[in-house]
C-alpha angles and dihedrals in degrees: 000000000000095000091050089049091052092050094047096042095101089059096036094057091059095054138065111287144160122233116202107204114203106166094190119167095218096179131132113311094236090055091050092049093052096040118112116233093002095170092048089052090052088053094046094102095061088121086076087086087078089072081089086082080090102076090215093062127086119180135216105192115195110205126201090224139026109272118220121244088249092057092046089049090051093055092043089054092049090051088053093047089048087060092240109165112242089344096162091053094047099049116070119188117205135178120194109254092228096052092114094049096065131065116268092247094064111108119248092245092053091053093044090055088057094047106084096176093055091045090051091049090052091047091052092049094051099038110132093000135105106260139159140176120252103200135193112220103358119231141157087275089064089051089052090050090050090052093045092052093036093229133115129255119241093227145077124267111302094235094050094043091051091049095048094044090065124084093243092047092051090052089057090058093056098042 
C-alpha cells in the first residue's frame, strides 16, 4: 500500500483528498509518563489545519482532548480570516470517545485504536475517497491504524524515521 502511495503521490497531490492528522507522540512509555504537558504536545501540530489553504485538501484532525466551543470557534474564525474557502466545512475535529478511560500517558494513536465509534466515523467520512494519515512520531501503532482504516501513512518507515529523528541518526545522514 505504501509503495503504491509513493508512486501515485504526484497525481494524488493534485486531486481532492482527505488528510487525517493524528499527532501522536508514540514514543517510549517511560518518556511519555515523565513528559510535562504530554497532551498539549500531542496537540502542538494543530496548525496543520491550515493545509486547507489548498482547496483540494480536507482535514480530519484528531485531538488528544475535547476542545471547547470557544477554541473551535477561534480556529474557525482564523480559517475565515485566512481566506480559506469553506474552511469550517472542510476541517473536522474529532476526539476519541474513550480518551477519558485511558491513562494520560497513552499515545493518541493507541487510544484511537480502542475507540471504535471514532474509527467508524472516520471510515464513513473517507469511504470512496483518497485519504491518508499524517502522523506525529510514527510507530507500529500508526501502522496498525493505517491497516485498520485501509489507508496509507504519509511518512517513511517507522524504524527509519525513528533512527533519523535522533541526533546520532541525523549525523549518519550528513557523514
